[in-house]
N, C-alpha and C positions, 0 to 999 in steps of 0.2 A: 241785879244790874244787867241791862242788855249789852251783849258783846257785839261790837262792830269791828270788822276787818276792813281797813282802808288800803287799797292797792293803787299807788300812783307814784310816778317818778318825779313829780314836782315837789321838791322839799318844802317850799314855802306854803303850798296848798296843804300838804300833810300836816305841817305845824299848825296852820290855821284850823284845820278840822279837828286835830287833837285837842286844841284849846277850847274851841267852840262846843264840840260834842261832849267832851269831858265835863265842862261846866254845866251841861244839861243832864248830867247823870249817867252817861253812857261809859262803858268800859271799852277803850280803844286800843287796837293793835294795828300798827301801820307798817307796811313794807313797800319797797320801791320797785319790785319786779314780779313777774307772774310766777316764776319758780318758787320764790318765797311765799307767794300768795297761795299756791296749791298746797304747799306743806302746811301753812298755818290754817288753811281751811279745815284740814284734818286735825291738827294739834290744838288749835285755839278754840275750835268749835263755835265759830261766830253765828249769831242769830240773823245777821244780815251782812252782805258784802257790798262795799262801795268800790266800784271798779272803773279805772281809766282805760279807755280802749287803746291808747297809744303807748304801750309799754315797750321797753327796750329789748326784751328777750322773747316775747310771745304775744301774738295778736290777741287783744282782749276778747274778740269774738271766739277765737279758738279756746281761750281760757273758759269762757261760758260753756262751751260744748264739753270740755273736759270735766268741769265740776258737775254739770248736769248728768254725766254718766254714772255718778254715785252719790249725789247730794241734792236735796231740795232747798238748800239755803237760799233765801231771796237774794238776788243780785240787782243792785241799783247802779246803772252805768252813769259815770260822770265824764262828759266829753265836750271838747270845744267844737267838734264837728256837728254842723246843723243839717247835713245832707239827709234827706228823708230815707233814702235807700240804706244808708248806714244804720239808721235807727231800726229799720225793719230787720236788717241782718242780725243786729244785736238781740232784738226781741225774739226772732226765730231761733237763735242759738241758745235761748234759755234765760235771757235777762228778763227781769220783772218790770223794770221801769227805766226811763232814760231822762237824765237831767242835763241840760246844756249849760256849759260854763260861759260866762260867770253866773253864779246863782247866789241867792241870799240864804243865810242860815235858817231862817224861818221856813222858806220853801223846802229846803233839804230835809229839815226835821219832819215836816208834814208828809213828805214822800216816804220817809223812813217809817212813820207811824202807819201809813197805808200798807206798806209792804209787810210789816209785822202783823197787821190784822189779817192779811191774806196768807200768812205763812202756814204751810202744811205741818201739822204736828207729826212727830216721828219719834219712835223709841230710840233712834240712833242718831239724833241730831245734837247730842251733847248738852242737854239741859243742865246736867251737872258735869263736873270735870273728872269723874271717876268712870272708867270703863271696866267691865267685868266680862271676861270671856272664859268660860269653863273655870279652871283653877287659877287663872291669871287675873290679877287686878292691876290696873294702870291708873295712876294719879297724874293727870295731864298737867295740873297746875304745879305740883311739887316735883314732877318728872321722876316719880318713884314707881317701881314695879315689884309686885310680890307674886309668888307662885306657891300655892298651898300654904299661904301665910308666911312664907319664907322670903326675906328681902333679896332681890336680885340686883346685882351691880352691873349696869349697862353703860356703855359709852353713849355720847350724845347721838351719834348716827344709829346705833343699835336701837336706842329708845325711839327715835323718829320712825324707823322701819317697823318696829313692833306696833307702835301706836297707829300707824298708817293701815296696817293689816287688820288691827283690832276694830277700827272705826266701822268697817264693813265685814265683820267676821262671817266666814262662809263663802264670801265672794272670791273668785279667782282673779288675781291681778296679773297681767302679763309682765314679763321681764322688762319690756320697754316702758310700760306705765310706771312701774316702781322706780326704775332708774331715773326717769325724767322728772317724776314728781318729788322724789326724795333727794337725788343728787343734782338734778338740773338738766337743762336742755342740751348740754354738751355730752350727755350720756344717753345710752339707748341700746348699744350692742355689747356692752361689757358684762355678759351673763356670768362669766367666771368671777368677776368682781363681786357681783351680787351673791353668788353662791357662797363665797367666803363669809359674808355677813350672816346669811341664813344659817350656816353651820355654826357660827359663833352663838347665835341666838338659841339654836337647838341645844347646844351644849350647856348654856347657862340656865335654860329652862328644863333641863333633864328630859330632853325629847330626842334621844339619839336616833330613833327610827322614823322621825318625821310624822308622828301621829297628831301633834298639835299644829305645827307648821307643815302643812302637806304640800308636796311637790305635784304639780300637774304637768306631766312630762311634755316637754317641748313648748309649754305655754307660760307657766309662772308658778305662783304660790298662793295659798290661802291659809288663814288661821281658822281652825275649827274649834267649836265649843268643847267637844269631846273627841276622843279617838273613835274612828269608824271601823276599827279592826275588831 
């Protein structure tokens, strides 16, 4: 079942899309702001994103740029704006297509099919909901984590943080990226706050020396497949 993430602050449109697309056999996850959208792009592993540009917390064009820095998931913009320059900006920022509101469900589904046909295959795009990084296994659907086949009890925020790092294991994420994508746009400078959560994860994963969750001094963190020591 194709997973679709819908990001729009219009509750009535979200409801209509949930009903219409679910009836056509799609698995739908809907959120009403960009921060939740960034988090769910990592955790839900959608195969396509339907994105409104006029979000309350982050410009949709900036959202496209953020997602494109680490994901090739197709983005289909849904917007009432018919301005050509606006469309060009969205496409240049990484959107794959642009549908002007109001639109018919048949047209939308046709655009979705086209985007899925052009979708770039990737070993990290979440075709299944199980992530394996070294000795760590993460079940995104059940929100369960094991390390060396031992069950690890994580809080919701700890799980989100670990899954975020695991989606692009080996990549260094800056403190600001992590805080804004996991905690929200109101965060960005609270590196001490993030450090507490990283230390909790290391303790629970039996990683006291930071060999799995490695610190990049002055930059951020990365999750490694194996220790580099």
